[in-house]
C-alpha distance (Angstrom), angle and dihedral (degrees) to the residues before:
residue distance angle dihedral
X1 . . .
X2 3.80 . .
X3 3.79 116.9 .
X4 3.83 115.0 -145.6
X5 3.71 120.7 -160.2
X6 3.76 125.3 -132.5
X7 3.70 114.8 -91.7
X8 3.71 119.6 -98.0
X9 3.88 109.4 -118.2
X10 3.70 120.0 -148.7
X11 3.83 105.5 -168.1
X12 3.78 101.8 -165.4
X13 3.75 98.6 161.9
X14 3.81 109.7 137.5
X15 3.83 95.3 10.3
X16 3.84 118.9 126.3
X17 3.77 122.0 -122.9
X18 2.93 131.3 -63.8
X19 3.81 93.5 25.2
X20 3.81 95.3 77.9
X21 3.81 91.7 52.1
X22 3.84 93.0 44.5
X23 3.87 90.2 50.5
X24 3.80 91.8 47.9
X25 3.85 93.3 49.9
X26 3.81 91.4 47.3
X27 3.86 89.2 52.3
X28 3.76 90.0 47.5
X29 3.82 90.7 52.6
X30 3.79 90.5 66.6
X31 3.87 99.2 35.3
X32 3.73 111.1 131.9
X33 3.81 122.2 -141.8
X34 3.74 108.1 -78.0
X35 3.79 91.4 17.9
X36 3.81 126.8 127.5
X37 3.89 135.2 -145.4
X38 3.78 115.8 -158.2
X39 3.77 113.7 -161.0
X40 3.81 117.0 -162.6
X41 3.78 118.9 -158.8
X42 3.85 140.4 153.7
X43 3.84 91.0 -127.2
X44 3.81 135.9 40.0
X45 3.84 110.2 -97.4
X46 3.86 98.2 -138.8
X47 3.80 96.0 172.6
X48 3.80 91.4 53.1
X49 3.84 91.9 61.9
X50 3.81 93.5 64.7
X51 3.75 90.9 47.3
X52 3.75 92.3 51.6
X53 3.86 91.9 49.5
X54 3.78 94.4 48.7
X55 3.84 90.9 49.7
X56 3.81 99.9 49.3
X57 3.86 101.6 -96.5
X58 3.72 130.0 127.0
X59 3.84 126.2 -153.8
X60 3.75 145.3 -175.3
X61 3.79 124.1 -162.6
X62 3.77 126.5 -145.1
X63 3.80 125.1 -171.9
X64 3.71 124.0 -150.6
X65 3.81 130.0 -143.4
X66 3.84 85.9 -110.5
X67 3.76 89.8 62.5
X68 3.85 97.6 -106.0
X69 3.76 125.1 139.4
X70 3.80 117.5 -138.6
X71 3.79 110.5 -165.5
X72 3.91 114.1 -164.1
X73 3.87 109.6 -156.0
X74 3.72 126.2 -169.6
X75 3.78 138.9 158.4
X76 3.80 110.5 -83.6
X77 3.76 112.5 -108.5
X78 3.88 112.3 -103.6
X79 3.71 113.3 -106.3
């Protein structure tokens, strides 16, 4: 049986740039294989997506009825 850890939540609502990006990158530095970081923001972080792609992460973004963006980030699967 594989044990999965709880996702790391980075609640960056209300923080000014570049703090949300810095907090997210810090969380990713310690992300174990199979782990997930969930970034919560009030706007979509376009520049983050390219950084994630270049550094071997995958993501999907959900929007809530309240106008929040929840970005789910994981290590990209090895090819």
